[in-house]
C-alpha positions, 0 to 999 in steps of 0.5 A: 451252215448249208444252203439247206439250213438257210433254206429251211430257216426261210421256210420257217419264217414263211410258214410263221408269216402265213400261221401254218405252225405244223410247217414251222415246226416240222423239223424242230424236236419237241422240246424246241425252246423259244427265248423272248426278250425281257422287255416283252409284255409276256417275257420267258423261256417257252418249251415245246411246240404247245408252249411256243404257239401259245406265246405267238398267239397271245402276242400276235392276238392284237394284229390282223396281219404278221410278216417276218422277213429275213433281211440278214443270215450270218453262219456261226457254225452251229448257230444262226443269226438272223436280222428281221423285219417284221411287218404288222397290221393292227386289228381293226386298222389300216396302220402298218407298223414296221420293226427290226429284231433279231434271232439267234438259232441254235441248230442240231443236225441242220434243225433248229433246237433253240430260238433266242429273240433280240430287240436290238441289233447290237444285243443279238451280236453281243449274245453271238460273241460278235461286234459291228 
C-alpha cells in the first residue's frame, strides 16, 4: 500500500464526516460495494454510489453530527484494514456517542472498490485472515 492510498482513504473519511459524498466517491468506480454488518438494522450489500449514499442517509438520519476518525491502518496488499472511532450526536440532544468499528477495504489500482464493515476488532481481523 502506498502512502498515496492511505492519504486517499483519509480523504474519504474526512469527506464522509463533512457529508461531501462527491469527494468521498471521487475515486470509487460506479459499482463500488458496501457490505454492512448483519447486526445493522438495514444490513445488506449496497452497490453503486446512489445505493451507498442512500444507506448512509437512512442510517444517519437520527444524528445531527457524525464523524469518523481512522485510528489504525494496516496494509494487506490489495486490501486495507482500518480501525475507526465514530463520534455521533443524536438529533435534538447534547449527548455524544462513541463507538469503534472496522472497515476492510478492497483496493484496485489504489482506488476503493469495496468496503466491508465490522462491529468488532476480532471480526475484522478474522475476515482479513489475521489475529491479534
